N, C-alpha and C positions, 0 to 999 in steps of 0.2 A: 397619556397612554390609555388605550382601550383594552379592557380585559374581560374575558368571558368566564363567569363563574358557572354557567350552565349553558349548554348548547342543545338545539333540537336535532332533528334528523338531518342527515347530510344532504347536500344539493343533489347528489347522485340518486339517493333514495327518493327524494321529492320528484326528480325527473322521471324516474321509473313509474311512480304512482300516476303522474300526469299522463304518461304515455298510455297506461292501462285505461284511464278515464277517456282519453281521446279516442282510442279504438272502439270502446263500447259505444260512445256517443255517435261516432261515424256510422256504425252499423244500424243504430236505431233511426237516425235521420234518413238514411238511405231507404230503409224499410217504409217509413212514413211517406216518403216521396213516391214510392212504388204502390203501396196498398192503402194509403189514406186512413179512413176511419177504422178499417179492419186491423191495421197495425197498431193504431192508438189504443183500441180496445184490448188487443192482445197484451200490450205492455202494461196497461193499467191493471189487468188481471194478474200478470206476472209479478209486478213490483208492489202493487198496492192491494191486491186481492179485491179489486173493485170492477164490477162488470154490470152496470145498471142498464136499464132499457134505454135511457137517454142520459148523456153527460150534462146537458144543459138543464138547469133547474127551472121549473115553471113558477109563475108568480105565487100560486097556492103553496108550493113546497117551500118557497122562501118565507112566506108568512108563517107557516107551521114551525119552521126552524127558529124564527125570531121569537115566537111565543114561548119557546123553551127557556129563554133567558130571563132572569129577573130584571125588573125595571132599573135597578141600580147598575147592572152591567151595561145596559143600553145607554144610560146616562153617562157612564164613564167613557164609552166609545164616542158618544157625541162630544164630550168635553175634549178628548184627544183630537178628534177630527176638527173641532173648532180652532185648536191651536195650530195644527198643520195648515189648515185653510187660511188662517190669518197671515202666517208667514209667507205662504205661497202667493197670496194676493199682493203682499208687499213686493215680492220679487217680480210678479207680473206687472205691477204698476211702474217698476223701474225700466221696463222695456218700452221703448217709444218708436213708432214709425218716424222716419225722417224724410224730408224732401228739401233740397237746397240747390240754388243756382250757383254752380261752381265757376262758371265762366258766363259772360253775357250770352244768353240764349241756350245754355246747356243746363238742364235740370236733371239731377241724380237723386235717387231715393232708395229707401228700402221699406218693406212691409214685413211685419211679424205675423206669420200665417200659422195657425194651429194645424196639427196633423188631422187627417180625416178619420183614421181608424187605428186604435192602439190596443195592444194586448198587455194586460197586467198580470204578473205572476205573484202569488202569495204562497210561500213555503208553509208546509203544515204536516209533514210526515212525522218528525220526531216531536216537535212542539208546534202548536197552532199559532203561527206568527200573525196574530190579528193586526198588529200595527202596520204590517206591510200593505194591508188594504188601504189604510189612510195615506201612507206615503206615496203609493202609486196612483190609485184611482182619484183621490182628492186632488192631488197635484195636477193630474191630467185634466180633470174637470175644470179647475181654475184656469189652466192654460187655454181652455176653449176647444179641446178635442171633441169631434163630433160624435164618435161612437167608441165605446170602451167595452171590450170583452175581458173578463177576469177569470183566471183559472186557479184553483187551489186543490191539492190532493185530498182524498178522504182522510179522516182522522179516526183511528180505531174503528174502521169499517163503515163510516158514514160521513156525510158532509158535516163539518164542524159548525154548530149554530152560531158561534160568535164571529167566525170568519165570514160566514154568509151574511150575517147582520151588518158587519162592518162594510162589506162590499156593497150591499144594498144601500145603506145610509150614505156611503161615499158617492154613490151615483153611477155604479156600473150598469151598463145597458144589458149585458148578458153575464151570467155566472155559470161556470162549468166546473164540475168536480172532476178534474184531471190534474195529475201531478207530474213532476219530473221532466225528463227530456221529452216525453210524449206530449206534454202540454205545450212546451216551447215549440216543438216541431209542428204541432197542429196549428198553432196561431201564426207561426212564421211562414209555413209552407201552404197551409190551407188544406182542407179535406172536403169530403162531400157535404158535411154538415157544419163546418166551421170555415168562415170566409177568412182569407189571409189578411193580416194586419200590415200597417206601414212601419210599426215599431213595436218591439217587445221590451217591457220594463219590469224590473223587480229583482230582488236578491234570490239566492238559492245556494244549494250545495255545489260541490265541485262539478257534478254532472250538468247541473243547470247552467252554471257559468260557462262550461265548455260548449254546451249546445248553443248558447248565445254567441260565443266566439266563432263557431263554425258557420253559423247562419248569417253573420254580419256581412252586409253587402246585398244579400237577397232581401234582407229586412234590416231596418235600423234597430239599434239597441241603445239603451240608456248608457250603460257602462258594464264592465265586468265586475260583478259584485258577489263574491263568495269564494270560499268559506270565510267566516268572520275572523278579523284580526284585531288585536288590541295592543297598544304600547302604553305603558305607564312610565312617565318621566317624573322622578321624585328626588328630592334632596333630603338633608337631615331634618328639615322641618316637618316631614311626613313620618308616619309610623307604619310599622309592618302590617298591622291589622288592616289599615286602609288600602295599602298596596295589594295585599293578598286578596282582599275582597274584590277589588276592581279587576284584578287579573282573572280570577275565577268567574267573575260575572260575565265574561265573554267566552272563556274556555268551555263553558258548558254548552255552547252552541253545537259543537260537534267534535269528534275525536281528532280532526285535523285543523282545529282553529288555533293559530299561533297566539300566544300571550307572552309579552316581553316586558321585563323590567329594565329600565335604563336609569342609572343613578350615578351620582358622584360620591356616594357614601357606601363603602364596603360593609360597614356595620349594618346599615339598612338592608343591603342586598342579602346578607346571610340571615338576618332576622326574618326577612320576607320569605325566603325559601323554607325556613322552619315553620312559619305561620301558614303558608300554603299547605304544607303537609298536615298541620293540625286541623285546618278547616276542612280538608278533604275527608277527614275521619267522620265528619257529621253532615257534610253537604249532601242533600238528597240526590243531586245530579252528579255525584262524584264519579260514577261509573263512566260518564262521558268526559267530564272536566279533568279527571285524573289522567286519562289517556292523552288528552290534548296537552296537558302540562308536561307529562313524561316525554312525549314524542316531539312536541313543537314549542314547548316553553323555553325561554332564554332569560338569562340574567347577565346584564352587561354593565360593567363599572367603568366610568370615565374619571378623568381628573378635573376637568373644567366644564363650565356651561357651554363654551364654544365647541368642545368635543361632543357634548351631548346633542347640540343642535345638528352638527355634521352627521353624527351617527343616526339621529332620528330621520334626517332627510334621506340617508342611504336606505333605511328600512322602509320609508314611505308607507307607513301603516294606515289602515282604514280608520281606526279610532285612536286618538292620542289624548290620554288623560294626563294633564300637567298639574302636579302637586309640588310646587317649589316655592321658595321665598318670593319670587317675582315671576308669576306665570306669563305676564305680558312680554317678558324677555323672549320667550319662545314664540309667542304670537307675532312679534315684530320680525323675527329672524327665520323661522321655519318656512319652507316653501313646498314640501312634499307631504301631504296628509289628506285624509278624507274629511275628517272633522276634528276640531280641537275642543276639549272640555277643560276649561281654565279654572283651577282651584279645587280644593276638596269639597266645596259646597255643591258642585255639580258632578255628574258622572255619566258614563255611556248609556246606562239604562234610561236616564231622562231623555236622551236623544233618541234612543231606540223606540220609546213607547209614547211620549206625550208632549214634550216641551215645545215642539213646533218646527225645529230643523229636521231635514229629511234623513232617514236612517239608511237609505240605499246609497252605499258609498263604495269607492274604488278599492279593490284588493289586489294582492300579488303585484305590488309596485305600480299599479296603474295610476296612483296618486301623483306620479311624476308628470302626467300629461292631462289629467282630467280631475275635476271635482265631482261631487256627488249629484244625485238626482235633484232637479229643480224644474220649475215650470219651463225654463228655456229649452230643456231636452225634448219637450213636446211641441216646440215651435220652430218653424223654418224662417230664417231671416233672408228674404229674397229681394234682390236689387232690381231696379228698373231705371230707365232713362227716357227722356224726351228732349228733342233738339229742334231749335228754330232753323229755318233755311240758311240764313247767313252763317250761323254757327256751324251748321253741317258742312258747308263748303270749307270753312276754315279748319275744322277738325279733320276733314277729309284729306286735305293736303298733307298734313302731318302723318295721317294714317297711311296714305299711299306710299310715302317715302319709307316709312317703317316696314310696311309689307314687302316692298322691293328689297330692303336690306335683308329680310329673312327668306326671300325667294318665294313668297306666297302670291302667285299671280292672280288667283281667283279672289283672294282677300283684297288685293290691290284694286281689282276691278270694281268691287263693292264701293270702295272709297272714291275711285275715279268717277263713277256714275253720279255720286252725290255732288262732287265738285262741278261736274258738267251741268247737272240739273239746277243747282242752287247757287252757283258762283255768280260774281258780279257781271261777268260777260253774258251769262245765260239770262240773268234778270233784265239786262239791258235789251 
């Protein structure tokens, strides 16, 4: 039996909030479509207090910002990017072009073609999410994308040196200091000074995620990623300190970031609730994490591992931290998640910042149908075919009859022409 010791906001409240976000985003996108750069500049001033002469950073400005960082910070950025690049390259190497003769004279194949132009978004309003530069730009570069533009909001009234350094070291071709919906809109729609991209990638808050959703089709997106979610699955082998720490580790992202404990131990559930309250008294980011826990935090108690698997798949969380006697039990059985973190020795922060897997992951149950960002998101797998004359005549006879079955006369004519041109009677 599944029991809730703590629930978050109701579905009705969540829907109302989503409606408000949707309407706001719709108006901003419509304005960018109409007024281009002028609208982007107006929203940048309104939301970020940022109205520079140019949003795009010049090479000298990038160099100046990078010099503000100590060498150790640059070394840490390079280390993290090396890990992300290494795993992305392993993924890229797993993608192969194919060409095979499926019937005598019939050759089918596919090619993995990198996108031409990609826009990468790095959140940075509340926290400078430096790691998002690695996750988007490094991955796109490994995929072979020809041109990468990156946007990040100003932080405390100016470009954040570490974000700019990370974007530059990752290989961004253009770096613009623009945030929020106006950044997504500018890259997806295009303005007088920003050329439209083929795909927009990167995480963000509810407004950024909604902007990507509304622009899907006009431009490709990696996935809907944001706000952050975390699910901690734990049994009696785990302790409340570890559970509470891992829950708050993601709740601090924003006031609407769900953090859920799923356990088969009611004792652990109650101890974790008390431990969360204790840690919030001293956590520097408690003003944000506390609101997220109050409004979106949940504690769910199950009787069996199988119930926990079923409930975890229903939740379909972005991050799933598994701290049980047998973490592989969940690895082998769960199907809906963004990323798994197996055992207490690892945690979501490792994945967020440095270990090598990508931190741009599906939220709001999108894990039911997609995984996270990887090199394949920046690559189109496109098929082709070539056919010898004799095979064309043979395939054409089948195609002609199937087209007639569907009533497609012009399709049938295409097949009939090949039968006429390449058939045995024509050859004779």
